Phi, psi and omega in degrees: 000317181296326182293322180292322177293319178296319179295323177294321180293327181274346178089020179277099185287331182292320179289327182290321182273009185053037177263152175266142176296157184295133178267152177292155181296123183270357180289167180299319182294323176296326179289322177292328179290325178287333180234084184296335182292344178291332183267354183275352177081202184290343182280344180295316179226105181299140177273127178257111179284147178284149177275177186296324178297320179293319178296320180297319181296315182293322179296319181292323180293316179295319176298319179298319180291323180292319176295322177296324177295326176277332182287327183300309181281336183273346181056039181270120179294321183297316181293324177296321179292318178294325177300310177300317180294318180295318181292320180293313181297319180294319177297319179291319176300318179299320177291319180296316183274356177052058186292335180288343173285346182266001181289137180223000000 
C-alpha cells in the first residue's frame, strides 16, 4: 500500500494501475538489436590469447589447489608446503606476466 501511495506522489502511473513496465524483447532478434556488437563477429572485440607465461601461472595455481585438496584430508605437512609453494609461485608468475592485462 505504501508503494502505491509513493508511486502516486511521484506520478508513476504504471505502479498505480498495477501494470508492469515494458520488458525488453527476449527473443534472439531482440537481443541482437539490443547488442549490435554481437552481430559484428570476431572483429568487434579482438581476442587476446594468453601467452605461455600466463598459462604456466594458471597451471601452477590449479596444481596448488589440487595439492591442497589432497593435503586437507590426509593432514600431510609435506603436501601443505607444496600447496603453499605452488600457489606462491603461480601468483608470482601471474604478476610477472601481467595476466590481468589480458582480460577482455
